[in-house]
C-alpha positions in Angstrom: -89.4 -27.3 35.6 -85.9 -27.8 36.9 -83.5 -29.3 34.4 -79.8 -29.4 33.7 -78.4 -25.9 33.4 -77.3 -25.2 29.8 -74.6 -22.8 29.0 -75.3 -20.2 26.3 -72.9 -20.2 23.4 -71.2 -16.9 24.5 -70.7 -18.2 28.0 -69.0 -21.3 26.6 -66.7 -19.2 24.4 -65.8 -17.0 27.3 -64.9 -20.0 29.5 -63.0 -21.7 26.7 -61.0 -18.5 25.9 -60.1 -18.1 29.7 -58.7 -21.6 29.7 -56.7 -21.5 26.4 -55.2 -18.0 26.4 -53.0 -18.5 29.5 -51.3 -15.4 30.9 -50.1 -12.9 28.5 -46.9 -10.9 29.1 -47.5 -8.1 31.7 -46.1 -5.5 29.2 -49.2 -6.1 27.0 -50.8 -3.2 29.1 -47.9 -0.8 28.9 -48.0 2.1 26.4 -45.8 1.9 23.3 -43.5 4.6 24.8 -42.8 5.6 28.4 -40.1 7.4 30.4 -37.4 5.5 32.2 -35.7 8.3 34.0 -32.6 10.3 33.3 -29.2 9.0 32.3 -25.9 9.6 34.2 -25.4 13.1 32.6 -29.2 14.1 32.9 -30.2 12.7 29.4 -33.9 12.0 29.1 -34.5 8.3 28.4 -37.5 6.6 27.0 -38.6 3.0 26.3 -40.1 2.6 22.8 -41.8 -0.7 21.8 -40.6 -2.5 18.7 -42.6 -5.0 16.8 -39.9 -6.4 14.5 -37.3 -7.8 17.0 -36.0 -11.0 15.5 -36.0 -12.9 18.8 -39.7 -12.1 19.5 -41.5 -15.1 18.2 -44.4 -15.3 20.5 -47.7 -13.4 20.1 -47.3 -11.8 23.6 -43.5 -11.2 23.5 -42.8 -7.5 24.5 -39.6 -5.9 23.3 -38.6 -2.3 23.9 -35.5 -0.3 22.9 -34.2 2.4 25.2 -33.2 5.7 23.7 -31.6 8.5 25.5 -31.3 12.0 24.2 -27.9 12.8 22.9 -26.9 9.2 22.6 -29.2 7.8 20.0 -28.6 9.4 16.8 -28.2 6.1 14.9 -29.0 3.4 17.5 -30.4 2.9 20.9 -28.7 2.4 24.3 -30.2 -0.9 25.0 -33.0 -3.5 24.7 -35.4 -5.0 27.2 -37.6 -7.9 26.3 -40.0 -10.2 28.0 -40.3 -13.4 25.9 -43.2 -15.8 26.5 -41.3 -19.0 25.4 -39.2 -18.8 28.5 -36.0 -20.9 28.3 -36.7 -21.8 24.7 -36.3 -18.1 23.9 -32.8 -18.0 25.1 -31.2 -19.2 21.7 -32.9 -16.6 19.6 -32.2 -13.8 22.1 -28.6 -14.9 22.2 -28.4 -14.9 18.4 -29.9 -11.4 18.2 -27.5 -10.2 20.9 -24.5 -11.7 19.1 -25.3 -9.5 16.0 -25.0 -6.4 18.2 -22.2 -7.0 20.6 -19.5 -9.4 21.7 -19.8 -10.7 25.3 -17.6 -12.6 27.8 -18.8 -15.6 29.9 -21.9 -15.1 32.0 -22.0 -15.1 35.8 -24.6 -14.7 38.5 -25.9 -11.2 39.3 -28.8 -9.6 41.2 -31.0 -7.4 39.0 -32.2 -4.5 41.1 -35.9 -4.9 42.1 -36.1 -8.1 40.0 -34.0 -10.8 41.6 -31.3 -13.3 40.6 -30.2 -13.7 37.0 -27.1 -14.0 35.0 -25.1 -11.4 33.1 -22.0 -10.9 31.0 -19.9 -7.9 30.2 -19.9 -7.0 26.5 -18.5 -4.7 24.0 -21.0 -2.8 21.8 -20.4 -3.6 18.1 -21.3 -0.1 16.8 -19.1 2.1 19.0 -17.0 -0.3 21.0 -18.5 1.0 24.2 -18.7 -1.0 27.5 -22.0 -2.9 27.5 -23.7 -5.8 29.3 -26.3 -8.5 28.7 -28.5 -10.0 31.4 -31.3 -12.5 31.6 -33.5 -14.0 34.2 -36.2 -16.6 34.2 -39.6 -15.1 35.5 -42.0 -18.1 35.9 -42.5 -19.2 32.3 -41.0 -16.1 30.7 -37.6 -14.9 29.9 -36.5 -11.3 30.7 -33.6 -10.2 28.6 -31.8 -6.9 29.1 -28.7 -5.7 27.1 -27.2 -2.3 26.5 -24.5 0.2 27.4 -23.3 -0.1 31.0 -23.6 3.6 31.7 -27.4 3.3 31.2 -27.9 0.1 33.3 -30.1 1.9 35.8 -32.4 3.1 33.0 -32.5 -0.4 31.5 -33.3 -1.9 34.9 -36.1 0.6 35.4 -37.6 -0.4 31.9 -37.2 -4.1 32.8 -39.1 -3.7 36.1 -41.9 -1.9 34.2 -42.1 -4.5 31.5 -41.9 -7.3 34.0 -44.8 -5.7 36.0 -42.9 -5.1 39.3 -42.9 -1.3 38.9 -45.3 1.2 37.6 -45.0 2.8 34.2 -45.1 5.1 32.5 -42.7 7.3 34.3 -40.6 4.4 35.6 -37.7 6.1 37.4 -34.0 5.1 37.5 -31.8 6.1 40.5 -28.0 5.6 40.5 -28.5 2.7 43.0 -30.6 0.9 40.4 -27.5 0.2 38.2 -26.9 -3.5 37.6 -23.6 -4.4 39.5 -21.3 -6.3 37.1 -18.5 -6.7 39.5 -16.8 -10.0 39.6 -17.7 -10.7 36.0 -15.0 -11.4 33.4 -14.0 -8.4 31.3 -15.6 -7.8 27.9 -13.8 -9.1 24.8 -11.5 -6.5 23.3 
C-alpha cells in the first residue's frame, strides 16, 4: 500500500534544527587554548578563550585573549573576537575597547590573510604602549582585533584561526603577517 510518506518525529526535529540554527561561528570548533606563534623577541604566544567578554552577547560569539610569555603578568597583549551579531556588535565592541585604550580615527587597512577592514592606532590604557584596533565584516559576522602593535602578527594569526581561514591549533605568525598601520593617524597621547 503506497501512501503519503510520513516523517518520524526525530526526522522532523533534525530538519527543523538544521533550518533554525543557522551557521555558528567557525571558532566553535577551536580548542579553548592554542599557539599563535612567537612574538618579535621569541616570546611564546597563545590564544585563550574567554567566556565573560562584555561585548560577546551572542550564543556563538567567540572571544580569545592573546597572552605572550614575559608580557602578560597582569594583562594580555590583545583580544580577537568573532561576533555573530555582525554590524550590530560594533557598538558593544567599541565600548569594550574604549575601556582598555584610547584610539585615533579609523582608516582602511588590509588584514593579512583576511582582507579589507578598518583600523585605528591606539594607546594602551594600562601601560601607554602603542596599540591598534581593527574590525572587518565577514559575511554576517564582525571580526574584531585589538592589542599591542608589536604583537600584531600574532593577533592576525589568531584572527585567521578564529575566522576559519587558517588551521589551529599551532597557527603561526610570521613577521610579514603584521598588520600594516601606515598612513593611519597617530594614537592619542
